[in-house]
C-alpha positions as CSV (number, residue, x, y, z in Angstrom):
1,X,0.0,0.0,0.0
2,X,1.3,3.5,-0.8
3,X,0.5,7.0,0.2
4,X,-1.4,9.2,-2.2
5,X,1.0,11.1,-4.5
6,X,0.2,13.5,-7.4
7,X,-0.7,11.6,-10.6
8,X,0.8,12.1,-14.1
9,X,-1.1,10.5,-16.9
10,X,0.2,10.8,-20.5
11,X,-1.2,9.7,-23.8
12,X,1.2,7.4,-25.6
13,X,-1.2,6.2,-28.3
14,X,0.7,7.7,-31.2
15,X,3.7,5.5,-30.4
16,X,1.6,2.3,-30.5
17,X,0.0,0.1,-33.3
18,X,-3.4,0.1,-31.7
19,X,-6.7,1.7,-32.8
20,X,-7.5,3.0,-29.3
21,X,-6.3,5.5,-26.8
22,X,-3.7,4.3,-24.4
23,X,-2.2,6.2,-21.5
24,X,0.5,5.5,-19.0
25,X,0.0,6.5,-15.4
26,X,2.6,7.4,-12.9
27,X,2.9,8.8,-9.3
28,X,5.1,11.9,-9.0
29,X,7.3,12.2,-5.9
30,X,9.1,15.5,-5.6
31,X,12.1,16.5,-3.5
32,X,12.2,19.9,-1.7
33,X,12.6,22.2,-4.8
34,X,13.3,25.2,-2.5
35,X,16.6,23.5,-1.9
36,X,17.4,23.5,-5.6
37,X,16.7,21.4,-8.7
38,X,16.5,17.6,-8.4
39,X,19.7,15.7,-9.0
40,X,17.9,13.6,-11.5
41,X,14.5,12.3,-12.5
42,X,14.3,8.6,-11.7
43,X,11.6,7.0,-13.9
44,X,10.9,3.7,-12.1
45,X,9.3,0.6,-13.6
46,X,8.2,-2.4,-11.4
47,X,8.8,-6.1,-12.1
48,X,6.3,-8.8,-13.2
49,X,3.2,-9.0,-11.0
50,X,4.0,-5.6,-9.5
51,X,2.6,-2.2,-10.1
52,X,4.2,1.2,-9.2
53,X,3.4,0.6,-5.5
54,X,6.6,-1.4,-5.4
55,X,8.5,1.9,-5.2
56,X,6.4,3.5,-2.5
57,X,5.3,1.0,0.1
58,X,3.8,2.2,3.4
59,X,3.1,-0.7,5.7
60,X,1.5,-0.1,9.2
61,X,4.0,-0.9,11.9
62,X,6.8,-1.3,9.4
63,X,8.2,2.1,8.3
64,X,11.0,2.7,5.8
65,X,9.9,0.6,2.8
66,X,9.4,3.5,0.4
67,X,12.1,3.9,-2.2
68,X,10.3,7.1,-3.3
69,X,10.5,8.7,0.1
70,X,14.1,7.7,0.6
71,X,15.2,9.1,-2.7
72,X,13.2,12.4,-2.6
73,X,14.7,13.1,0.8
74,X,18.1,12.9,-0.9
75,X,17.2,15.3,-3.7
76,X,15.8,13.1,-6.5
77,X,12.5,13.3,-8.3
78,X,10.9,9.9,-8.5
79,X,8.3,9.0,-11.2
80,X,6.9,5.6,-10.3
81,X,5.1,4.4,-13.4
82,X,2.8,1.5,-14.5
83,X,4.0,0.0,-17.8
84,X,1.6,-0.5,-20.7
85,X,-0.8,-3.3,-19.8
86,X,-0.2,-2.9,-16.0
87,X,-2.0,-1.3,-13.1
88,X,-3.7,2.0,-14.0
89,X,-2.1,2.2,-17.4
90,X,-3.9,1.3,-20.6
91,X,-4.5,-2.3,-21.5
92,X,-4.9,-2.7,-25.3
93,X,-7.6,-5.1,-26.4
94,X,-5.0,-6.9,-28.6
95,X,-3.2,-8.1,-25.4
96,X,-0.9,-10.5,-27.2
97,X,0.6,-7.5,-29.1
98,X,1.6,-6.0,-25.7
99,X,5.2,-7.3,-25.6
100,X,8.5,-5.7,-24.7
101,X,8.7,-3.9,-28.0
102,X,5.3,-2.2,-27.7
103,X,5.7,-1.7,-24.0
104,X,9.1,-0.1,-24.7
105,X,7.6,2.2,-27.3
106,X,5.0,3.3,-24.8
107,X,7.6,3.9,-22.1
108,X,9.8,5.9,-24.5
109,X,6.9,8.1,-25.4
110,X,6.2,8.7,-21.8
111,X,9.8,9.7,-21.0
112,X,10.0,11.9,-24.1
113,X,6.9,13.8,-22.9
114,X,8.3,14.0,-19.4
115,X,11.4,15.7,-20.8
116,X,9.2,18.3,-22.6
117,X,7.2,18.9,-19.4
118,X,10.3,19.3,-17.3
119,X,11.7,21.9,-19.7
120,X,8.4,23.8,-19.6
121,X,8.0,23.7,-15.8
122,X,4.5,22.3,-15.3
123,X,2.6,22.1,-12.0
124,X,2.5,18.3,-12.1
125,X,6.3,18.2,-12.0
126,X,6.8,21.0,-9.5
127,X,6.5,24.0,-11.9
128,X,10.2,24.8,-11.9
129,X,11.7,24.5,-15.5
130,X,14.2,21.7,-15.3
131,X,15.6,21.1,-18.8
132,X,19.1,19.9,-17.7
133,X,18.5,17.2,-15.1
134,X,19.3,13.7,-16.2
135,X,16.4,11.3,-16.8
136,X,17.4,7.9,-15.4
137,X,15.4,4.7,-16.2
138,X,15.2,2.5,-13.1
139,X,13.7,-1.0,-13.5
140,X,13.3,-4.0,-11.2
141,X,13.2,-7.6,-12.6
142,X,10.9,-7.7,-15.6
143,X,10.8,-3.9,-15.3
144,X,14.6,-3.9,-15.8
145,X,14.2,-6.0,-18.9
146,X,11.7,-3.5,-20.1
147,X,14.1,-0.6,-19.4
148,X,16.8,-2.4,-21.4
149,X,14.4,-2.9,-24.3
150,X,13.3,0.8,-24.1
151,X,16.8,2.1,-24.1
152,X,18.1,-0.2,-26.8
153,X,15.3,0.7,-29.2
154,X,14.7,4.3,-28.3
155,X,17.6,5.8,-26.3
156,X,15.4,8.0,-24.2
157,X,17.4,7.8,-21.0
158,X,20.7,9.4,-20.0
159,X,21.5,6.3,-17.9
160,X,19.8,3.2,-16.6
161,X,19.7,1.4,-13.3
162,X,18.8,-2.3,-13.8
163,X,17.9,-4.3,-10.7
164,X,17.6,-8.0,-10.4
165,X,17.3,-9.0,-14.1
166,X,19.8,-11.4,-15.6
167,X,20.4,-12.1,-19.3
168,X,21.9,-15.5,-18.6
169,X,20.3,-18.9,-18.7
170,X,16.7,-18.8,-17.7
171,X,16.3,-22.1,-15.8
172,X,17.4,-20.3,-12.6
173,X,14.6,-17.8,-12.6
174,X,11.9,-20.4,-13.1
175,X,13.3,-23.1,-10.7
176,X,10.4,-22.6,-8.4
177,X,7.9,-23.9,-11.0
178,X,10.2,-26.6,-12.4
179,X,10.5,-25.3,-16.0
180,X,13.4,-26.4,-18.3
181,X,15.4,-23.8,-20.3
182,X,16.2,-24.1,-24.0
183,X,19.7,-24.4,-25.4
184,X,20.8,-21.0,-26.7
185,X,21.9,-22.8,-29.8
186,X,18.5,-24.3,-30.5
187,X,16.4,-23.1,-33.4
188,X,14.2,-20.0,-32.9
189,X,10.9,-21.9,-32.9
190,X,12.1,-24.2,-30.1
191,X,13.4,-21.3,-28.0
192,X,10.2,-19.4,-28.4
193,X,8.1,-22.4,-27.4
194,X,10.3,-23.0,-24.4
195,X,9.8,-19.4,-23.3
196,X,6.1,-19.8,-23.7
197,X,6.1,-22.9,-21.6
198,X,8.1,-21.2,-18.9
199,X,5.8,-18.1,-18.9
200,X,2.7,-20.4,-18.8
201,X,4.2,-22.1,-15.7
202,X,4.5,-18.8,-14.0
203,X,0.9,-17.7,-14.7
204,X,-0.7,-21.1,-14.0
205,X,-4.5,-20.9,-14.3
206,X,-4.5,-17.3,-15.5
207,X,-2.4,-17.9,-18.6
208,X,-5.5,-17.9,-20.9
209,X,-6.5,-14.4,-19.6
210,X,-3.7,-12.8,-21.7
211,X,-3.3,-10.3,-18.9
212,X,-2.5,-12.8,-16.2
213,X,-1.8,-12.7,-12.5
214,X,1.4,-14.7,-11.6
215,X,0.9,-16.1,-8.1
216,X,3.4,-14.9,-5.5
217,X,3.2,-17.5,-2.7
218,X,5.0,-20.3,-4.7
219,X,7.9,-17.9,-5.3
220,X,8.3,-16.4,-1.8
221,X,11.5,-18.4,-1.2
222,X,13.4,-16.5,-3.9
223,X,11.6,-13.2,-3.7
224,X,12.4,-12.7,0.0
225,X,15.0,-13.7,2.6
226,X,13.6,-15.5,5.7
227,X,14.1,-12.3,7.9
228,X,11.5,-10.3,5.9
229,X,8.6,-9.8,8.3
230,X,5.5,-11.8,7.4
231,X,3.4,-8.6,7.5
232,X,5.7,-7.0,4.9
233,X,5.4,-10.1,2.6
234,X,1.6,-10.0,3.1
235,X,1.5,-6.3,2.2
236,X,3.6,-6.9,-0.8
237,X,1.4,-9.8,-2.0
238,X,-1.7,-7.7,-1.6
239,X,-0.4,-5.3,-4.3
240,X,-0.1,-8.0,-7.0
241,X,-1.5,-7.1,-10.4
242,X,-2.0,-8.6,-13.8
243,X,0.7,-8.3,-16.5
244,X,0.6,-9.0,-20.2
245,X,1.8,-12.5,-20.8
246,X,3.9,-11.8,-23.9
247,X,6.2,-9.6,-21.8
248,X,7.2,-12.7,-19.8
249,X,7.7,-14.7,-23.0
250,X,10.1,-12.1,-24.3
251,X,12.0,-11.8,-21.0
252,X,12.4,-15.6,-20.8
253,X,13.4,-16.0,-24.5
254,X,17.1,-17.1,-24.4
255,X,19.3,-14.6,-26.2
256,X,16.6,-11.9,-26.8
257,X,17.3,-9.6,-23.9
258,X,21.1,-10.2,-24.2
259,X,21.0,-8.8,-27.7
260,X,19.3,-5.7,-26.5
261,X,21.7,-5.2,-23.6
262,X,24.6,-5.2,-26.0
263,X,23.2,-2.1,-27.7
264,X,23.2,0.1,-24.6
265,X,25.9,2.7,-24.8
266,X,24.9,4.8,-21.8
267,X,26.0,4.5,-18.2
268,X,24.6,1.3,-16.6
269,X,24.1,0.5,-12.9
270,X,23.5,-3.2,-12.2
271,X,22.1,-4.2,-8.8
272,X,21.5,-7.7,-7.4
273,X,20.9,-9.3,-4.1
274,X,23.5,-11.8,-2.9
275,X,20.6,-14.4,-2.9
276,X,19.1,-13.2,-6.2
277,X,18.3,-15.0,-9.5
278,X,21.8,-15.2,-11.0
279,X,24.2,-17.4,-9.1
280,X,27.1,-15.2,-10.2
281,X,25.8,-11.6,-10.6
282,X,29.3,-10.4,-11.8
283,X,28.7,-12.4,-15.1
284,X,26.0,-10.0,-16.2
285,X,28.5,-7.1,-16.6
286,X,29.7,-8.8,-19.7
287,X,26.4,-8.4,-21.6
288,X,26.8,-4.6,-21.8
289,X,29.6,-4.6,-24.3
290,X,28.8,-1.1,-25.8
291,X,28.8,0.7,-22.5
292,X,32.0,2.2,-21.2
293,X,30.6,2.7,-17.8
294,X,29.1,-0.3,-16.0
295,X,28.7,-0.3,-12.2
296,X,27.8,-3.5,-10.3
297,X,26.5,-3.6,-6.8
298,X,25.6,-6.8,-4.9
299,X,23.3,-6.1,-1.9
300,X,24.1,-8.2,1.1
301,X,21.4,-10.3,2.8
302,X,18.9,-9.7,0.0
303,X,16.9,-12.0,-2.3
304,X,15.2,-10.8,-5.5
305,X,12.9,-8.2,-4.1
306,X,15.5,-5.8,-2.8
307,X,13.1,-3.1,-1.7
308,X,11.9,-5.4,1.1
309,X,15.3,-6.6,2.3
310,X,16.5,-5.5,5.7
311,X,19.5,-4.0,3.9
312,X,17.5,-2.1,1.2
313,X,18.7,1.4,2.1
314,X,22.3,0.3,1.2
315,X,21.2,-0.3,-2.3
316,X,19.1,2.9,-2.5
317,X,22.0,5.0,-1.2
318,X,24.4,3.3,-3.7
319,X,22.0,4.2,-6.6
320,X,21.9,7.7,-5.2
321,X,25.7,8.1,-5.2
322,X,25.9,6.7,-8.7
323,X,23.0,8.9,-10.1
324,X,24.4,12.0,-8.4
325,X,27.4,11.8,-10.7
326,X,25.5,11.7,-13.9
327,X,25.1,14.6,-16.4
328,X,23.0,15.1,-19.5
329,X,26.1,15.6,-21.6
């Protein structure tokens, strides 16, 4: 559950291949602008089965789980957004065309419009004209994969922070549901079918809904460390939402996201928990071959959902130090 924050809703229809209006919705979290302009605008995308509440959790009796509060207190603007097909954002009727490509196009349109609004200085973003602050894409898990696709195809960010998503072999991330990964050398049809089978295993009974709800409880063991309070896990589970199934297929398709990662030439921050999906987080650095600036941080005592780890603020502060050094040049 999250506190009410000002809403920003932008029409992204012109970037999409659908004969309908689609908008993306985001919550705007502003720092104290009287103290000066924000250090950066962090455009934050949640992972699969999550909506933007992941970035702004307020749990009775358990304070300190809001990334947005933490970062605005340190001088950053946070835009916590729902991707296309998720939460309060548009859900195209042709749901199986809502994949990482179309979701990325929608995200890029949103970011480009945010840049225009920042330059103008509109009330929704604090009224102060802010043409020079960096726009940083921040994504967790499937949201990180979406951020990679968005930047590779549209180059709308000055830098990206990618949390908890690996481009390596996919059997690790679906171990909880017993799926088997395809050989990267297998033919395209087999790799695609294997990705579909893995995604179907995640969604279970809701696969046929196109916008499906992946159950959380079977995956608690890799989402959270044992020390995460039960009330926090329950509050997290209560925020679960539906996601377009084809985004999972793309993310699980061996080789697809790795090819996109190799096209990123901006600064890249990689964050993982030390009990996260990839057994060796350091291996992921090698996928970003076009970037001259790749930072890796491994958060201690953390599983996949870093924002609920007891050590979460260590990651948040590390992202803040990294983002403080960025420029728009």
